[in-house]
VEXKEPA-36546 format. One record per residue: residue number from 1; residue in three letters; chain; z negated, x, y of N, C-alpha, C, O in turn. Coordinates in nm, 4 decimals, decimal comma. Example, Ala and Ser with C-alpha at 12.3 -4.5 7.8 and 13.67 -1.06 7.14 Angstrom:
% residues 2
+-----+-----+---+----------+----------+----------+----------+----------+----------+----------+----------+----------+----------+----------+----------+
|   k |   r | c |     n_c3 |     n_c1 |     n_c2 |    ca_c3 |    ca_c1 |    ca_c2 |     c_c3 |     c_c1 |     c_c2 |     o_c3 |     o_c1 |     o_c2 |
+-----+-----+---+----------+----------+----------+----------+----------+----------+----------+----------+----------+----------+----------+----------+
|   1 | Ala | A |  -0,7800 |   1,3190 |  -0,5690 |  -0,7800 |   1,2300 |  -0,4500 |  -0,7800 |   1,3200 |  -0,3300 |  -0,8465 |   1,4236 |  -0,3319 |
|   2 | Ser | A |  -0,7080 |   1,2850 |  -0,2250 |  -0,7140 |   1,3670 |  -0,1060 |  -0,7870 |   1,2900 |   0,0030 |  -0,8039 |   1,3409 |   0,1138 |
+-----+-----+---+----------+----------+----------+----------+----------+----------+----------+----------+----------+----------+----------+----------+
This chain:
% residues 90
+-----+-----+---+----------+----------+----------+----------+----------+----------+----------+----------+----------+----------+----------+----------+
|   k |   r | c |     n_c3 |     n_c1 |     n_c2 |    ca_c3 |    ca_c1 |    ca_c2 |     c_c3 |     c_c1 |     c_c2 |     o_c3 |     o_c1 |     o_c2 |
+-----+-----+---+----------+----------+----------+----------+----------+----------+----------+----------+----------+----------+----------+----------+
|   1 | Met | A |  -0,0976 |   1,1771 |   1,2142 |  -0,1413 |   1,0525 |   1,1530 |  -0,2716 |   1,0807 |   1,0766 |  -0,2832 |   1,1834 |   1,0098 |
|   2 | Thr | A |  -0,3679 |   0,9909 |   1,0862 |  -0,4964 |   1,0109 |   1,0175 |  -0,4813 |   0,9873 |   0,8669 |  -0,3857 |   0,9242 |   0,8218 |
|   3 | Ser | A |  -0,5763 |   1,0388 |   0,7914 |  -0,5764 |   1,0177 |   0,6462 |  -0,5861 |   0,8695 |   0,6123 |  -0,5209 |   0,8220 |   0,5193 |
|   4 | Met | A |  -0,6679 |   0,7965 |   0,6880 |  -0,6826 |   0,6523 |   0,6626 |  -0,5493 |   0,5806 |   0,6841 |  -0,5127 |   0,4922 |   0,6067 |
|   5 | Lys | A |  -0,4778 |   0,6188 |   0,7884 |  -0,3473 |   0,5581 |   0,8177 |  -0,2470 |   0,5947 |   0,7086 |  -0,1709 |   0,5092 |   0,6634 |
|   6 | Leu | A |  -0,2464 |   0,7209 |   0,6661 |  -0,1545 |   0,7642 |   0,5604 |  -0,1777 |   0,6874 |   0,4309 |  -0,0833 |   0,6368 |   0,3701 |
|   7 | Val | A |  -0,3020 |   0,6790 |   0,3895 |  -0,3337 |   0,6080 |   0,2650 |  -0,2967 |   0,4607 |   0,2792 |  -0,2430 |   0,4010 |   0,1859 |
|   8 | Gly | A |  -0,3246 |   0,4028 |   0,3937 |  -0,2926 |   0,2621 |   0,4156 |  -0,1435 |   0,2338 |   0,4093 |  -0,0997 |   0,1416 |   0,3404 |
|   9 | Leu | A |  -0,0662 |   0,3132 |   0,4812 |   0,0791 |   0,2919 |   0,4813 |   0,1397 |   0,3206 |   0,3447 |   0,2326 |   0,2518 |   0,3023 |
|  10 | Asn | A |   0,0880 |   0,4217 |   0,2756 |   0,1400 |   0,4503 |   0,1420 |   0,1010 |   0,3424 |   0,0420 |   0,1771 |   0,3130 |  -0,0501 |
|  11 | Thr | A |  -0,0152 |   0,2841 |   0,0590 |  -0,0534 |   0,1704 |  -0,0256 |   0,0464 |   0,0575 |  -0,0044 |   0,0930 |  -0,0043 |  -0,1002 |
|  12 | Lys | A |   0,0784 |   0,0313 |   0,1203 |   0,1780 |  -0,0716 |   0,1528 |   0,3130 |  -0,0366 |   0,0902 |   0,3793 |  -0,1219 |   0,0312 |
|  13 | Trp | A |   0,3527 |   0,0908 |   0,1040 |   0,4818 |   0,1348 |   0,0505 |   0,4897 |   0,1128 |  -0,1016 |   0,5878 |   0,0574 |  -0,1513 |
|  14 | Tyr | A |   0,3879 |   0,1556 |  -0,1738 |   0,3913 |   0,1412 |  -0,3194 |   0,3770 |  -0,0047 |  -0,3623 |   0,4295 |  -0,0444 |  -0,4663 |
|  15 | Arg | A |   0,3069 |  -0,0837 |  -0,2833 |   0,2991 |  -0,2270 |  -0,3129 |   0,4375 |  -0,2892 |  -0,2985 |   0,4802 |  -0,3674 |  -0,3834 |
|  16 | Tyr | A |   0,5079 |  -0,2539 |  -0,1898 |   0,6441 |  -0,3033 |  -0,1707 |   0,7363 |  -0,2546 |  -0,2814 |   0,8169 |  -0,3306 |  -0,3351 |
|  17 | Lys | A |   0,7232 |  -0,1279 |  -0,3141 |   0,8083 |  -0,0684 |  -0,4178 |   0,7909 |  -0,1408 |  -0,5519 |   0,8839 |  -0,1487 |  -0,6321 |
|  18 | Asn | A |   0,6709 |  -0,1928 |  -0,5740 |   0,6423 |  -0,2675 |  -0,6966 |   0,6629 |  -0,4182 |  -0,6800 |   0,6251 |  -0,4969 |  -0,7668 |
|  19 | Asn | A |   0,7234 |  -0,4575 |  -0,5670 |   0,7515 |  -0,5990 |  -0,5383 |   0,6283 |  -0,6872 |  -0,5492 |   0,6340 |  -0,7965 |  -0,6056 |
|  20 | Leu | A |   0,5185 |  -0,6400 |  -0,4957 |   0,3943 |  -0,7158 |  -0,4987 |   0,3600 |  -0,7669 |  -0,3598 |   0,3675 |  -0,6923 |  -0,2621 |
|  21 | Thr | A |   0,3227 |  -0,8921 |  -0,3509 |   0,2668 |  -0,9429 |  -0,2266 |   0,1231 |  -0,8946 |  -0,2186 |   0,0696 |  -0,8416 |  -0,3160 |
|  22 | Gln | A |   0,0608 |  -0,9124 |  -0,1041 |  -0,0808 |  -0,8785 |  -0,0954 |  -0,1612 |  -0,9641 |  -0,1930 |  -0,2593 |  -0,9175 |  -0,2511 |
|  23 | Glu | A |  -0,1199 |  -1,0877 |  -0,2106 |  -0,1891 |  -1,1753 |  -0,3059 |  -0,1732 |  -1,1247 |  -0,4487 |  -0,2698 |  -1,1225 |  -0,5250 |
|  24 | Asp | A |  -0,0508 |  -1,0836 |  -0,4855 |  -0,0270 |  -1,0270 |  -0,6194 |  -0,1144 |  -0,9032 |  -0,6416 |  -0,1770 |  -0,8870 |  -0,7464 |
|  25 | Tyr | A |  -0,1167 |  -0,8160 |  -0,5396 |  -0,1935 |  -0,6922 |  -0,5510 |  -0,3431 |  -0,7204 |  -0,5578 |  -0,4167 |  -0,6523 |  -0,6292 |
|  26 | Ala | A |  -0,3873 |  -0,8206 |  -0,4836 |  -0,5284 |  -0,8603 |  -0,4889 |  -0,5650 |  -0,9076 |  -0,6289 |  -0,6709 |  -0,8727 |  -0,6810 |
|  27 | Asn | A |  -0,4781 |  -0,9866 |  -0,6893 |  -0,5038 |  -1,0339 |  -0,8262 |  -0,5053 |  -0,9187 |  -0,9258 |  -0,5842 |  -0,9186 |  -1,0203 |
|  28 | Lys | A |  -0,4183 |  -0,8212 |  -0,9045 |  -0,4097 |  -0,7067 |  -0,9954 |  -0,5323 |  -0,6162 |  -0,9844 |  -0,5832 |  -0,5677 |  -1,0854 |
|  29 | Thr | A |  -0,5798 |  -0,5936 |  -0,8618 |  -0,6871 |  -0,4964 |  -0,8395 |  -0,8254 |  -0,5589 |  -0,8251 |  -0,9267 |  -0,4895 |  -0,8337 |
|  30 | Lys | A |  -0,8292 |  -0,6885 |  -0,8035 |  -0,9546 |  -0,7617 |  -0,7762 |  -1,0103 |  -0,7286 |  -0,6377 |  -1,1251 |  -0,7614 |  -0,6079 |
|  31 | Phe | A |  -0,9292 |  -0,6632 |  -0,5523 |  -0,9654 |  -0,6475 |  -0,4118 |  -0,9393 |  -0,7809 |  -0,3427 |  -0,8530 |  -0,8571 |  -0,3864 |
|  32 | Lys | A |  -1,0108 |  -0,8093 |  -0,2385 |  -0,9837 |  -0,9282 |  -0,1583 |  -0,8608 |  -0,9006 |  -0,0722 |  -0,8378 |  -0,7872 |  -0,0299 |
|  33 | Met | A |  -0,7810 |  -1,0062 |  -0,0464 |  -0,6605 |  -0,9890 |   0,0343 |  -0,6925 |  -0,9315 |   0,1720 |  -0,6177 |  -0,8486 |   0,2239 |
|  34 | Ala | A |  -0,8024 |  -0,9749 |   0,2305 |  -0,8410 |  -0,9241 |   0,3625 |  -0,8663 |  -0,7736 |   0,3566 |  -0,8325 |  -0,7014 |   0,4504 |
|  35 | Tyr | A |  -0,9253 |  -0,7262 |   0,2476 |  -0,9515 |  -0,5833 |   0,2319 |  -0,8204 |  -0,5063 |   0,2183 |  -0,8067 |  -0,3970 |   0,2733 |
|  36 | Ile | A |  -0,7252 |  -0,5618 |   0,1464 |  -0,5941 |  -0,4978 |   0,1322 |  -0,5280 |  -0,4853 |   0,2691 |  -0,4686 |  -0,3822 |   0,3007 |
|  37 | Ser | A |  -0,5382 |  -0,5880 |   0,3481 |  -0,4831 |  -0,5843 |   0,4830 |  -0,5506 |  -0,4751 |   0,5663 |  -0,4834 |  -0,4032 |   0,6402 |
|  38 | Ile | A |  -0,6805 |  -0,4628 |   0,5549 |  -0,7549 |  -0,3595 |   0,6278 |  -0,7127 |  -0,2205 |   0,5804 |  -0,6977 |  -0,1289 |   0,6613 |
|  39 | Ile | A |  -0,6937 |  -0,2049 |   0,4502 |  -0,6469 |  -0,0769 |   0,3955 |  -0,5097 |  -0,0432 |   0,4533 |  -0,4883 |   0,0664 |   0,5052 |
|  40 | Glu | A |  -0,4166 |  -0,1394 |   0,4438 |  -0,2790 |  -0,1140 |   0,4827 |  -0,2612 |  -0,0893 |   0,6324 |  -0,1638 |  -0,0258 |   0,6730 |
|  41 | Thr | A |  -0,3521 |  -0,1377 |   0,7136 |  -0,3437 |  -0,1108 |   0,8570 |  -0,4131 |   0,0203 |   0,8937 |  -0,4139 |   0,0602 |   1,0102 |
|  42 | Gly | A |  -0,4708 |   0,0866 |   0,7948 |  -0,5351 |   0,2151 |   0,8181 |  -0,6737 |   0,2037 |   0,8782 |  -0,7233 |   0,2982 |   0,9394 |
|  43 | Asn | A |  -0,7364 |   0,0882 |   0,8610 |  -0,8692 |   0,0658 |   0,9180 |  -0,9814 |   0,0703 |   0,8154 |  -1,0971 |   0,0453 |   0,8490 |
|  44 | Ala | A |  -0,9485 |   0,1020 |   0,6911 |  -1,0503 |   0,1099 |   0,5861 |  -1,0891 |   0,2555 |   0,5649 |  -1,0032 |   0,3417 |   0,5467 |
|  45 | Asn | A |  -1,2178 |   0,2816 |   0,5674 |  -1,2684 |   0,4146 |   0,5383 |  -1,2960 |   0,4192 |   0,3877 |  -1,4077 |   0,3943 |   0,3421 |
|  46 | Leu | A |  -1,1916 |   0,4516 |   0,3127 |  -1,1966 |   0,4443 |   0,1664 |  -1,2756 |   0,5590 |   0,1053 |  -1,2760 |   0,6710 |   0,1564 |
|  47 | Thr | A |  -1,3418 |   0,5285 |  -0,0041 |  -1,4081 |   0,6321 |  -0,0824 |  -1,3036 |   0,7007 |  -0,1704 |  -1,1949 |   0,6470 |  -0,1918 |
|  48 | Cys | A |  -1,3360 |   0,8167 |  -0,2200 |  -1,2477 |   0,8856 |  -0,3149 |  -1,2241 |   0,7979 |  -0,4374 |  -1,1141 |   0,7944 |  -0,4926 |
|  49 | Lys | A |  -1,3281 |   0,7279 |  -0,4785 |  -1,3174 |   0,6395 |  -0,5947 |  -1,2116 |   0,5318 |  -0,5711 |  -1,1311 |   0,5034 |  -0,6598 |
|  50 | Asn | A |  -1,2114 |   0,4719 |  -0,4522 |  -1,1115 |   0,3684 |  -0,4231 |  -0,9713 |   0,4256 |  -0,4081 |  -0,8739 |   0,3610 |  -0,4467 |
|  51 | Ile | A |  -0,9597 |   0,5452 |  -0,3529 |  -0,8284 |   0,6094 |  -0,3429 |  -0,7730 |   0,6350 |  -0,4824 |  -0,6557 |   0,6086 |  -0,5088 |
|  52 | Asn | A |  -0,8569 |   0,6864 |  -0,5713 |  -0,8137 |   0,7078 |  -0,7094 |  -0,7784 |   0,5764 |  -0,7778 |  -0,6828 |   0,5698 |  -0,8550 |
|  53 | Phe | A |  -0,8554 |   0,4722 |  -0,7496 |  -0,8291 |   0,3409 |  -0,8087 |  -0,6938 |   0,2860 |  -0,7617 |  -0,6169 |   0,2327 |  -0,8417 |
|  54 | Ile | A |  -0,6657 |   0,2993 |  -0,6329 |  -0,5366 |   0,2528 |  -0,5793 |  -0,4230 |   0,3300 |  -0,6447 |  -0,3245 |   0,2704 |  -0,6881 |
|  55 | Ala | A |  -0,4358 |   0,4613 |  -0,6522 |  -0,3317 |   0,5439 |  -0,7150 |  -0,3102 |   0,5015 |  -0,8603 |  -0,1966 |   0,4859 |  -0,9052 |
|  56 | Lys | A |  -0,4190 |   0,4834 |  -0,9321 |  -0,4092 |   0,4435 |  -1,0728 |  -0,3422 |   0,3064 |  -1,0858 |  -0,2670 |   0,2833 |  -1,1805 |
|  57 | Ser | A |  -0,3685 |   0,2163 |  -0,9926 |  -0,3086 |   0,0821 |  -0,9997 |  -0,1568 |   0,0870 |  -0,9850 |  -0,0869 |  -0,0036 |  -1,0303 |
|  58 | Phe | A |  -0,1059 |   0,1925 |  -0,9218 |   0,0391 |   0,2109 |  -0,9073 |   0,0950 |   0,3132 |  -1,0062 |   0,2147 |   0,3418 |  -1,0043 |
|  59 | Asn | A |   0,0108 |   0,3676 |  -1,0913 |   0,0511 |   0,4723 |  -1,1862 |   0,1106 |   0,5933 |  -1,1149 |   0,2141 |   0,6462 |  -1,1556 |
|  60 | Ile | A |   0,0438 |   0,6363 |  -1,0081 |   0,0888 |   0,7541 |  -0,9341 |  -0,0286 |   0,8507 |  -0,9191 |  -0,1440 |   0,8136 |  -0,9404 |
|  61 | Lys | A |   0,0025 |   0,9745 |  -0,8824 |  -0,1022 |   1,0718 |  -0,8534 |  -0,1595 |   1,0399 |  -0,7156 |  -0,0862 |   0,9992 |  -0,6255 |
|  62 | His | A |  -0,2889 |   1,0582 |  -0,6994 |  -0,3544 |   1,0214 |  -0,5741 |  -0,2974 |   1,0951 |  -0,4534 |  -0,2992 |   1,0418 |  -0,3425 |
|  63 | Glu | A |  -0,2473 |   1,2153 |  -0,4730 |  -0,1931 |   1,2895 |  -0,3594 |  -0,0700 |   1,2229 |  -0,2973 |  -0,0378 |   1,2485 |  -0,1813 |
|  64 | Leu | A |  -0,0014 |   1,1382 |  -0,3736 |   0,1140 |   1,0672 |  -0,3176 |   0,0732 |   0,9669 |  -0,2101 |   0,1562 |   0,9261 |  -0,1287 |
|  65 | Leu | A |  -0,0526 |   0,9273 |  -0,2092 |  -0,1007 |   0,8352 |  -0,1059 |  -0,1196 |   0,9044 |   0,0289 |  -0,1517 |   0,8391 |   0,1282 |
|  66 | Phe | A |  -0,0999 |   1,0357 |   0,0330 |  -0,1164 |   1,1114 |   0,1570 |   0,0167 |   1,1662 |   0,2104 |   0,0168 |   1,2518 |   0,2989 |
|  67 | Arg | A |   0,1286 |   1,1182 |   0,1581 |   0,2600 |   1,1690 |   0,1986 |   0,3073 |   1,1035 |   0,3276 |   0,3055 |   0,9811 |   0,3405 |
|  68 | Glu | A |   0,3490 |   1,1850 |   0,4219 |   0,3951 |   1,1323 |   0,5506 |   0,5314 |   1,0661 |   0,5413 |   0,5560 |   0,9668 |   0,6098 |
|  69 | Asn | A |   0,6209 |   1,1186 |   0,4582 |   0,7558 |   1,0610 |   0,4544 |   0,7561 |   0,9167 |   0,4037 |   0,8291 |   0,8332 |   0,4571 |
|  70 | Thr | A |   0,6767 |   0,8864 |   0,3029 |   0,6722 |   0,7476 |   0,2554 |   0,5924 |   0,6602 |   0,3515 |   0,6198 |   0,5408 |   0,3636 |
|  71 | Ala | A |   0,4942 |   0,7181 |   0,4198 |   0,4196 |   0,6421 |   0,5204 |   0,5141 |   0,5989 |   0,6326 |   0,5046 |   0,4866 |   0,6820 |
|  72 | Lys | A |   0,6042 |   0,6867 |   0,6723 |   0,7012 |   0,6524 |   0,7765 |   0,7952 |   0,5422 |   0,7285 |   0,8327 |   0,4544 |   0,8063 |
|  73 | Leu | A |   0,8332 |   0,5462 |   0,6021 |   0,9175 |   0,4393 |   0,5474 |   0,8431 |   0,3058 |   0,5473 |   0,9012 |   0,2009 |   0,5751 |
|  74 | Ala | A |   0,7158 |   0,3114 |   0,5159 |   0,6346 |   0,1892 |   0,5134 |   0,6248 |   0,1271 |   0,6518 |   0,6196 |   0,0048 |   0,6647 |
|  75 | Lys | A |   0,6223 |   0,2101 |   0,7551 |   0,6173 |   0,1584 |   0,8923 |   0,7393 |   0,0728 |   0,9236 |   0,7312 |  -0,0215 |   1,0023 |
|  76 | Lys | A |   0,8521 |   0,1057 |   0,8618 |   0,9775 |   0,0341 |   0,8867 |   0,9946 |  -0,0866 |   0,7955 |   1,0893 |  -0,1636 |   0,8113 |
|  77 | Ser | A |   0,9052 |  -0,1031 |   0,7021 |   0,9146 |  -0,2144 |   0,6075 |   0,8831 |  -0,3458 |   0,6767 |   0,8061 |  -0,3492 |   0,7726 |
|  78 | Pro | A |   0,9426 |  -0,4537 |   0,6281 |   0,9132 |  -0,5849 |   0,6871 |   0,7675 |  -0,6238 |   0,6647 |   0,6996 |  -0,5700 |   0,5772 |
|  79 | Ile | A |   0,7223 |  -0,7163 |   0,7441 |   0,5824 |  -0,7599 |   0,7360 |   0,5558 |  -0,8348 |   0,6058 |   0,4497 |  -0,8183 |   0,5456 |
|  80 | Arg | A |   0,6479 |  -0,9143 |   0,5635 |   0,6275 |  -0,9971 |   0,4450 |   0,7134 |  -0,9477 |   0,3284 |   0,8292 |  -0,9106 |   0,3477 |
|  81 | Ile | A |   0,6583 |  -0,9472 |   0,2111 |   0,7285 |  -0,8996 |   0,0912 |   0,8496 |  -0,9860 |   0,0596 |   0,9492 |  -0,9347 |   0,0086 |
|  82 | Asn | A |   0,8439 |  -1,1167 |   0,0886 |   0,9595 |  -1,2011 |   0,0565 |   1,0804 |  -1,1592 |   0,1398 |   1,1937 |  -1,1737 |   0,0938 |
|  83 | Met | A |   1,0594 |  -1,1078 |   0,2609 |   1,1697 |  -1,0540 |   0,3388 |   1,2261 |  -0,9289 |   0,2699 |   1,3473 |  -0,9073 |   0,2664 |
|  84 | Tyr | A |   1,1369 |  -0,8489 |   0,2163 |   1,1759 |  -0,7272 |   0,1475 |   1,2565 |  -0,7619 |   0,0225 |   1,3574 |  -0,6973 |  -0,0059 |
|  85 | Arg | A |   1,2134 |  -0,8620 |  -0,0512 |   1,2844 |  -0,9022 |  -0,1722 |   1,4249 |  -0,9485 |  -0,1390 |   1,5180 |  -0,9194 |  -0,2141 |
|  86 | Lys | A |   1,4431 |  -1,0211 |  -0,0266 |   1,5772 |  -1,0634 |   0,0142 |   1,6653 |  -0,9435 |   0,0427 |   1,7818 |  -0,9409 |   0,0032 |
|  87 | Asn | A |   1,6099 |  -0,8433 |   0,1118 |   1,6868 |  -0,7232 |   0,1434 |   1,7228 |  -0,6441 |   0,0177 |   1,8277 |  -0,5797 |   0,0134 |
|  88 | Gln | A |   1,6388 |  -0,6481 |  -0,0826 |   1,6628 |  -0,5748 |  -0,2071 |   1,7778 |  -0,6371 |  -0,2858 |   1,8496 |  -0,5664 |  -0,3565 |
|  89 | Ser | A |   1,7961 |  -0,7692 |  -0,2744 |   1,8947 |  -0,8369 |  -0,3577 |   2,0371 |  -0,8240 |  -0,3040 |   2,1319 |  -0,8671 |  -0,3697 |
|  90 | Lys | A |   2,0532 |  -0,7649 |  -0,1847 |   2,1867 |  -0,7482 |  -0,1260 |   2,2621 |  -0,6373 |  -0,1911 |   2,3761 |  -0,6098 |  -0,1538 |
+-----+-----+---+----------+----------+----------+----------+----------+----------+----------+----------+----------+----------+----------+----------+
């Protein structure tokens, strides 16, 4: 898996873990929703500054954005956060 894909999927994973929609995360970070989507699909060529910013927004160390095990979990996550919230409440 490429670094861009790892960071993207882990961004998605931590966003889900924090129960944030892409819109919520956009409001929190001031990123545009379209950019968040590009990040999460692994199509954004992020700068180190943006990787650090994403990590800081989740209160995690930046190296956690490169973990394969959470990236694999993110692949299995539902497309929409509201589906995820329903699954969490069971």
